[in-house]
C-alpha positions as CSV (number, residue, x, y, z in Angstrom):
1,M,6.8,-9.4,20.2
2,T,4.4,-12.2,20.7
3,L,2.4,-13.3,17.7
4,D,-0.8,-15.4,17.7
5,P,-0.4,-17.9,14.8
6,E,-4.2,-18.2,14.3
7,V,-4.7,-14.5,14.1
8,C,-1.7,-14.1,11.8
9,Y,-2.9,-16.9,9.5
10,K,-6.4,-15.3,9.2
11,A,-4.7,-12.0,8.2
12,V,-2.6,-13.9,5.6
13,S,-5.7,-15.7,4.2
14,A,-7.5,-12.4,3.9
15,R,-4.4,-10.5,2.7
16,D,-5.4,-7.9,5.3
17,R,-3.3,-4.7,4.6
18,R,-3.7,-3.6,8.2
19,F,-1.1,-6.2,9.1
20,D,1.3,-5.3,6.3
21,G,4.7,-4.8,7.9
22,W,3.4,-5.9,11.3
23,F,4.7,-9.4,10.8
24,F,6.1,-11.7,8.1
25,V,5.2,-15.3,7.3
26,G,7.8,-18.0,6.6
27,V,6.6,-21.0,4.5
28,S,8.5,-24.2,5.2
29,S,7.5,-25.9,1.9
30,T,9.2,-23.2,-0.2
31,G,11.9,-21.7,2.2
32,I,10.5,-18.3,1.4
33,Y,9.1,-15.5,3.7
34,C,6.4,-13.1,2.6
35,R,4.4,-10.1,3.6
36,P,0.8,-11.0,4.8
37,V,-0.5,-9.3,1.6
38,C,1.4,-11.4,-0.8
39,N,-0.7,-12.5,-3.8
40,V,0.7,-16.0,-4.1
41,R,-1.5,-19.0,-3.2
42,T,-2.2,-19.1,0.5
43,P,0.1,-21.7,2.1
44,R,-1.2,-24.4,4.5
45,F,-1.3,-23.4,8.1
46,E,1.0,-26.2,9.2
47,N,3.6,-24.9,6.8
48,C,3.6,-21.3,8.2
49,S,5.8,-19.7,10.8
50,F,5.3,-16.0,11.8
51,Y,8.0,-13.5,12.6
52,G,7.9,-9.9,13.9
53,S,10.6,-8.7,11.5
54,A,12.3,-9.6,8.2
55,A,15.5,-10.1,10.1
56,A,13.9,-12.8,12.3
57,A,12.6,-14.6,9.3
58,E,16.0,-14.6,7.6
59,K,17.7,-15.7,10.9
60,A,15.3,-18.8,10.8
61,G,16.7,-19.6,7.3
62,Y,14.0,-18.1,5.0
63,R,14.7,-16.1,1.8
64,P,12.7,-13.0,0.9
65,C,9.8,-13.4,-1.6
66,L,10.7,-11.9,-5.0
67,K,7.0,-11.1,-5.7
68,C,5.7,-9.3,-2.6
69,R,9.2,-8.0,-1.8
70,P,9.4,-7.7,2.0
71,E,11.7,-4.7,1.7
72,L,8.7,-2.6,0.5
73,A,6.5,-3.3,3.6
74,P,5.5,-0.2,5.6
75,G,6.9,0.4,9.0
76,G,5.2,-0.2,12.3
77,A,3.7,2.1,14.9
78,R,4.4,0.8,18.4
79,F,2.3,1.3,21.5
80,D,4.5,1.0,24.6
81,A,7.8,2.4,25.8
82,S,10.0,-0.6,25.2
83,R,8.6,-1.1,21.7
84,E,9.0,2.6,20.9
85,L,12.7,2.5,21.9
86,A,13.3,-0.7,19.9
87,D,11.5,0.9,17.0
88,A,13.6,4.0,17.3
89,A,16.8,2.0,17.2
90,A,15.4,0.1,14.2
91,A,14.6,3.3,12.3
92,M,18.2,4.5,12.9
93,I,19.6,1.2,11.6
94,D,17.3,1.4,8.6
95,E,18.9,4.8,7.8
96,G,22.4,3.5,8.0
97,F,23.5,4.5,11.6
98,L,25.5,1.4,12.2
99,N,27.3,1.9,8.9
100,R,29.1,4.9,10.5
101,A,29.0,4.2,14.2
102,G,28.8,1.3,16.7
103,L,26.2,-0.2,18.9
104,P,27.3,1.9,22.0
105,A,26.7,5.1,20.0
106,L,23.3,3.9,18.9
107,A,22.3,3.1,22.5
108,A,23.5,6.5,23.7
109,R,21.6,8.2,20.9
110,I,18.3,6.8,22.2
111,G,19.2,7.3,25.8
112,I,19.6,3.7,27.2
113,T,22.4,1.3,27.9
114,E,23.8,-1.1,25.3
115,R,22.7,-4.1,27.4
116,H,19.1,-2.7,27.6
117,L,19.1,-2.0,23.9
118,R,20.1,-5.6,23.1
119,R,17.4,-7.0,25.4
120,I,14.4,-4.9,24.2
121,F,15.5,-5.3,20.5
122,A,15.6,-9.0,20.8
123,D,12.2,-9.0,22.5
124,E,10.7,-6.9,19.8
125,F,12.4,-8.2,16.6
126,G,13.7,-11.6,17.6
127,V,17.3,-10.8,16.5
128,S,20.2,-8.6,17.8
129,P,20.6,-5.1,16.4
130,V,23.7,-6.3,14.4
131,E,21.7,-9.1,12.8
132,Y,18.9,-6.7,12.0
133,A,21.3,-4.3,10.4
134,Q,22.8,-7.1,8.3
135,T,19.3,-8.0,7.0
136,Q,18.5,-4.4,6.3
137,R,21.7,-3.9,4.3
138,L,20.9,-7.0,2.2
139,L,17.3,-5.9,1.6
140,L,18.4,-2.4,0.6
141,A,20.9,-3.9,-1.8
142,K,18.1,-6.2,-3.2
143,R,15.9,-3.1,-3.6
144,L,18.6,-1.2,-5.5
145,L,19.4,-4.2,-7.7
146,T,15.8,-4.5,-8.6
147,D,14.7,-0.9,-8.9
148,T,17.8,0.8,-10.3
149,A,20.6,0.5,-12.9
150,L,23.3,1.5,-10.4
151,P,26.6,-0.3,-10.7
152,V,27.0,-3.2,-8.2
153,T,30.0,-1.4,-6.6
154,E,27.8,1.7,-5.9
155,I,25.0,-0.6,-4.6
156,A,27.4,-2.4,-2.2
157,L,28.7,0.9,-0.8
158,A,25.3,2.6,-0.6
159,S,24.0,-0.4,1.3
160,G,26.7,-0.3,3.9
161,F,29.1,-3.0,2.8
162,G,32.8,-2.3,3.0
163,S,33.6,-4.2,-0.2
164,V,31.9,-5.8,-3.2
165,R,33.4,-9.1,-2.3
166,R,31.9,-9.1,1.2
167,F,28.5,-8.0,-0.3
168,N,28.5,-10.8,-3.0
169,G,29.5,-13.4,-0.5
170,L,26.9,-12.6,2.1
171,F,24.2,-12.1,-0.5
172,K,24.8,-15.5,-2.0
173,T,25.1,-17.2,1.4
174,R,21.8,-15.7,2.7
175,Y,19.7,-15.8,-0.4
176,G,21.1,-18.8,-2.3
177,F,21.9,-17.0,-5.5
178,A,24.3,-14.3,-6.7
179,P,23.2,-10.6,-6.9
180,G,23.5,-10.7,-10.7
181,R,20.4,-12.8,-10.9
182,L,18.2,-10.0,-9.7
183,R,20.0,-7.6,-12.1
184,L,19.3,-9.8,-15.1
185,N,15.7,-10.2,-14.3
186,A,14.9,-6.7,-13.1
187,R,13.0,-4.1,-15.0
188,H,14.9,-1.1,-13.8
189,A,12.8,1.9,-12.7
190,A,15.4,4.4,-13.6
191,L,14.2,7.1,-15.9
192,P,16.0,8.2,-19.1
193,D,17.8,11.0,-17.4
194,G,19.1,8.7,-14.7
195,D,16.6,9.5,-12.0
196,L,15.7,6.7,-9.6
197,V,12.2,5.5,-8.7
198,F,11.2,3.7,-5.5
199,Q,8.0,2.8,-3.7
200,L,7.0,3.4,-0.1
201,A,4.0,1.4,1.1
202,Y,1.2,2.6,3.4
203,R,-1.7,1.1,5.2
204,P,-5.1,2.2,3.7
205,P,-7.0,4.3,4.0
206,F,-4.6,7.1,3.2
207,A,-6.0,10.7,2.9
208,W,-3.5,11.7,0.2
209,H,-5.3,14.8,-1.0
210,A,-5.8,16.1,2.5
211,L,-2.1,15.7,3.2
212,L,-1.3,17.4,-0.1
213,D,-3.6,20.3,0.8
214,F,-1.8,20.8,4.1
215,L,1.7,20.6,2.5
216,G,0.7,22.6,-0.5
217,D,-0.9,25.5,1.4
218,R,2.4,25.8,3.4
219,A,4.9,25.1,0.6
220,I,8.0,27.4,0.7
221,D,8.7,29.0,-2.6
222,G,11.8,27.6,-4.2
223,V,11.9,24.7,-1.7
224,E,8.6,22.9,-2.2
225,L,6.0,22.7,-4.9
226,R,2.6,21.1,-5.2
227,E,1.4,20.5,-8.8
228,G,-1.9,18.7,-9.0
229,D,-1.5,15.4,-7.2
230,V,2.4,15.5,-7.1
231,Y,4.6,17.0,-4.3
232,T,8.2,17.9,-5.0
233,R,10.7,19.4,-2.6
234,A,14.4,20.1,-2.1
235,L,16.4,18.6,0.8
236,S,19.9,18.2,2.2
237,I,21.3,14.9,3.4
238,E,24.3,14.2,5.5
239,R,26.2,11.3,3.9
240,Q,28.0,8.6,5.8
241,D,31.3,10.4,5.1
242,G,30.0,13.5,6.9
243,Q,29.6,15.5,3.7
244,T,26.2,17.1,2.9
245,V,24.6,16.5,-0.5
246,A,21.7,18.6,-1.8
247,G,19.0,17.2,-4.1
248,W,15.2,16.9,-4.5
249,C,12.5,14.3,-4.4
250,R,9.2,14.0,-6.2
251,I,6.3,12.0,-4.7
252,A,3.1,10.8,-6.3
253,L,0.4,8.4,-5.2
254,L,0.0,4.8,-6.5
255,P,-3.4,4.0,-5.1
256,D,-3.7,0.5,-6.7
257,R,-0.5,-0.5,-5.0
258,H,-1.2,1.3,-1.7
259,A,2.1,3.0,-2.1
260,L,3.8,6.3,-2.8
261,Q,6.1,6.6,-5.8
262,V,9.4,8.4,-5.0
263,T,11.6,9.8,-7.7
264,L,15.2,10.9,-6.8
265,P,18.0,12.4,-8.8
266,P,21.3,10.4,-9.3
267,A,23.0,12.8,-6.8
268,L,21.1,11.1,-4.0
269,A,21.8,7.5,-5.0
270,G,24.2,7.0,-2.2
271,S,21.7,8.4,0.4
272,V,18.6,6.4,-0.4
273,P,18.0,5.0,3.1
274,Q,18.2,8.5,4.7
275,V,15.9,10.0,2.1
276,L,13.3,7.3,2.3
277,G,13.4,7.5,6.1
278,K,12.7,11.2,6.0
279,L,9.8,10.7,3.6
280,R,8.3,8.0,5.8
281,H,8.3,10.5,8.6
282,L,7.0,13.4,6.4
283,F,4.0,11.4,5.1
284,D,3.4,9.5,8.4
285,L,3.6,6.1,6.6
286,G,3.9,4.1,9.8
287,A,0.5,5.1,11.0
288,R,-2.3,2.6,11.8
289,P,-5.4,4.3,10.5
290,D,-7.5,1.3,11.5
291,V,-6.5,1.8,15.2
292,I,-6.4,5.7,15.1
293,D,-9.7,6.3,13.3
294,A,-11.6,3.8,15.5
295,H,-10.3,5.6,18.6
296,L,-11.3,9.0,17.3
297,G,-14.7,7.9,16.3
298,P,-17.1,10.4,14.6
299,L,-14.2,12.9,14.4
300,A,-12.5,10.8,11.8
301,T,-15.5,10.0,9.6
302,T,-15.2,12.9,7.2
303,T,-11.5,12.3,6.4
304,P,-10.6,8.7,7.2
305,G,-6.9,7.9,7.0
306,L,-5.8,11.4,7.8
307,R,-2.1,11.6,8.5
308,V,-0.1,14.1,10.7
309,P,2.5,15.7,8.4
310,G,6.0,15.3,9.7
311,A,9.1,17.0,8.6
312,V,12.2,16.2,6.5
313,D,14.2,18.5,8.8
314,G,13.4,19.4,12.4
315,F,15.1,22.8,12.4
316,E,13.2,23.8,9.3
317,M,10.0,22.8,11.1
318,A,11.0,24.9,14.1
319,V,11.6,27.9,12.0
320,R,8.3,27.5,10.3
321,A,6.5,27.4,13.7
322,V,8.4,30.5,14.9
323,V,8.0,32.6,11.7
324,G,4.3,31.6,11.4
325,Q,3.3,33.0,14.7
326,Q,0.4,35.5,14.4
327,I,0.6,35.9,10.6
328,T,-1.4,34.2,7.8
329,V,-0.1,31.0,6.2
330,K,0.5,32.9,3.0
331,G,2.5,35.6,4.9
332,A,4.6,32.9,6.5
333,R,5.3,31.3,3.2
334,R,6.6,34.5,1.7
335,L,9.0,35.1,4.7
336,L,10.2,31.5,4.7
337,G,10.8,31.6,0.9
338,R,12.9,34.7,1.4
339,L,15.0,33.0,4.0
340,A,15.6,30.0,1.7
341,Q,16.5,32.3,-1.3
342,R,18.9,34.5,0.7
343,F,20.5,32.0,3.1
344,G,19.9,28.5,1.8
345,T,22.0,26.3,-0.5
346,S,21.4,26.5,-4.3
347,L,20.6,23.3,-6.0
348,T,23.3,22.5,-8.6
349,V,20.7,20.7,-10.7
350,P,17.4,22.4,-10.0
351,A,14.1,20.6,-10.4
352,Q,11.1,22.3,-11.9
353,G,10.2,25.2,-9.6
354,L,12.9,24.3,-7.0
355,T,16.0,26.4,-6.5
356,H,17.3,26.1,-2.9
357,T,17.3,23.9,0.1
358,F,16.1,25.5,3.4
359,P,19.1,26.8,5.4
360,S,20.5,24.6,8.2
361,A,20.8,25.6,11.8
362,A,24.5,26.4,11.3
363,Q,23.7,28.5,8.2
364,L,21.0,30.7,10.0
365,L,23.1,30.9,13.1
366,A,25.8,32.6,11.0
367,V,23.4,35.2,9.7
368,P,23.5,38.5,11.7
369,P,20.2,39.6,13.3
370,E,20.0,42.7,11.1
371,A,20.2,40.5,8.0
372,L,17.3,38.5,9.2
373,G,15.5,41.7,10.0
374,E,16.1,42.9,6.4
375,A,14.4,39.6,5.3
376,G,11.3,40.6,7.2
377,I,11.9,38.6,10.4
378,I,11.0,40.8,13.5
379,R,13.5,41.0,16.4
380,S,11.7,38.6,18.8
381,R,11.4,35.9,16.1
382,T,15.1,36.4,15.1
383,A,16.1,35.8,18.7
384,A,14.0,32.6,18.9
385,I,15.4,31.3,15.6
386,H,18.9,31.9,16.8
387,G,18.2,30.3,20.1
388,V,16.9,27.1,18.5
389,A,19.8,27.1,16.0
390,Q,22.4,27.5,18.8
391,A,20.9,24.7,20.9
392,I,21.0,22.4,17.9
393,V,24.6,23.3,16.9
394,D,25.7,22.9,20.6
395,T,23.9,19.4,20.5
396,H,21.7,20.4,23.4
397,L,18.6,20.0,21.2
398,R,17.5,17.4,18.7
399,L,14.4,17.8,16.6
400,D,13.7,14.4,15.1
401,P,11.4,11.4,15.8
402,L,14.0,9.8,18.1
403,A,14.3,12.8,20.4
404,P,12.8,12.4,23.9
405,L,9.5,14.3,24.1
406,E,9.5,15.7,27.6
407,A,13.1,16.8,27.6
408,T,12.8,18.3,24.1
409,V,9.7,20.3,25.0
410,K,11.5,21.5,28.2
411,T,14.5,22.6,26.2
412,L,12.3,24.5,23.7
413,L,10.4,26.3,26.4
414,A,13.6,27.5,27.8
415,I,14.3,29.5,24.6
416,K,13.0,33.0,24.6
417,G,10.2,33.3,22.1
418,I,9.2,29.7,22.3
419,G,6.0,29.1,24.2
420,P,3.7,26.1,24.8
421,W,1.9,26.4,21.4
422,T,5.1,26.5,19.4
423,A,6.8,23.7,21.4
424,Q,3.8,21.4,21.0
425,Y,3.5,22.1,17.3
426,I,7.1,21.3,16.8
427,A,6.7,18.1,18.9
428,M,3.7,17.1,16.7
429,R,5.5,17.5,13.4
430,A,9.3,17.3,14.0
431,L,9.2,14.6,16.7
432,G,6.1,12.9,15.3
433,S,4.5,12.7,18.7
434,P,1.0,11.3,18.1
435,D,-0.4,12.8,21.3
436,A,1.2,16.2,21.1
437,I,-1.5,19.0,20.9
438,P,-1.1,22.8,21.2
439,V,-4.0,23.2,23.8
440,D,-3.8,27.0,23.6
441,D,-4.6,27.0,19.9
442,L,-7.3,29.5,19.0
443,V,-9.0,27.2,16.4
444,L,-9.1,24.3,18.8
445,R,-10.7,26.5,21.5
446,Q,-13.3,27.8,19.1
447,A,-14.1,24.4,17.7
448,L,-14.5,22.8,21.1
449,G,-16.4,25.8,22.5
450,V,-14.1,26.4,25.5
451,A,-12.2,29.4,26.8
452,D,-8.7,28.3,27.6
453,G,-6.0,25.7,27.1
454,R,-6.8,23.9,30.3
455,A,-10.4,23.2,29.1
456,V,-9.0,22.0,25.7
457,A,-6.7,19.6,27.5
458,A,-9.6,18.2,29.5
459,R,-11.9,17.9,26.4
460,T,-9.3,16.2,24.3
461,T,-8.3,13.5,26.8
462,Q,-11.0,11.2,25.1
463,W,-8.7,11.2,22.0
464,A,-5.4,10.3,23.8
465,P,-3.0,8.9,22.7
466,W,-3.9,10.2,19.2
467,R,-4.6,13.9,20.0
468,A,-2.3,15.1,17.2
469,Y,-4.6,13.4,14.7
470,A,-7.6,14.9,16.4
471,A,-6.1,18.4,16.1
472,L,-5.5,17.8,12.4
473,H,-9.1,16.8,11.8
474,I,-10.4,19.9,13.7
475,W,-8.0,22.2,11.8
476,R,-8.9,20.7,8.4
477,A,-12.7,21.2,9.2
478,A,-12.1,24.8,10.2
479,A,-9.9,25.5,7.2
480,Q,-12.7,24.3,4.8
481,G,-15.2,26.7,6.3
482,P,-18.9,26.0,6.8
483,A,-19.5,25.6,3.0
484,G,-16.4,23.5,2.4
485,Q,-14.4,26.4,1.0
486,P,-10.8,27.2,2.1
487,V,-10.5,29.9,4.8
488,E,-7.4,32.0,5.4
489,T,-6.7,32.3,9.1
490,L,-4.0,33.6,11.4
491,Q,-1.6,31.1,12.8
492,E,-1.3,31.0,16.6
493,V,1.1,32.9,18.7
494,D,2.6,32.1,22.1
495,T,2.0,34.5,24.9
């Protein structure tokens, strides 16, 4: 990634949050690298070097700032194919992929050769994937040392190091001091009952209450809960050893810090990278509202900073889309809650209002059709759910932000009961495709004053490549009604 030093320095001088996470600044007079929003005294231009990643700054010999904490910077949203692939690889590394598999497996996962992965990764981040992974392990360890009271042994393992000795040695070599220094100076964010607290940064504006409205209206009983300005949900995480651990997360807004506060139970201490990665996707924290809102124009003025809600689990999102066809949102919630209670995994330590995780593809695939029928799922929906579950279990289908859009939509459409509306809605939320839009949606047709999906596609080209955000703005306006009051509507159905 090519950076213009003068533009970067202006962003640093203004502490412009639009660039937070987009680049880092190394200061030669201190040997420290910072986020562009760091509150320390602005360094002289001639002392500054600019890097597209924390790993590149560390490769150049800089140590992370202990005040602005580069590990807390929000992720980026890339705008071309090579950058998207490099970003996909980086996201998987952030979640610990290279801790359990090698570079060839990572390249295969995103559908390119290992050589091509090395090239585009170096072009984007200025380092190799392995160098990037090493920096991310160190930054995660730094975060856990600062924000938790976890033992150093657990921190080393959770960060992807094979031994405490290796961790201590690399940390001291890279940062110039032993890990214990951070532990002595840290004010641990652990709560009295052992819960862990983290922060996830975003770029303002951030339409938090609009996002909460969307998630709260669709919250599955026993799995999710919105209470005031706080969102809590249960989730399952596959650990590095292949075992699955169930737990919960609680998310609240920290507006003064432009961040979300994430609370996790001790059971998820070893899965922090995976959990935070899922939450970044769920809350669309990599979005660039300055770019998106400017492109959408007047459509975005009512709710600036609107995010497209993602998903913590792609299969759950697919089941939501299938079950919700042609019934009210409240009706879908009841059915989904029934599925979770009957076929999901019970939480060993329930949080307030949460009792189960949503069933996995393997769990629902093992449920006989008649049992799903007894839970209220009609035969055609049961067939579609089992079709999606079978494709996932057979590894023919992946529903996550790294899945290829066109191939995934094609696979979904081949499943009986999955039509264009459902496939595009899944692409919008499970894959995080910013330009996915269910053109046959009834609300979109009514709002745009057109008769069919082809006309919707034509009218919405002006908002590409951010049509998913345009759809959310239109849906939100329709849901509020002419007087700003909530309106209960039917969800769409594929024909």
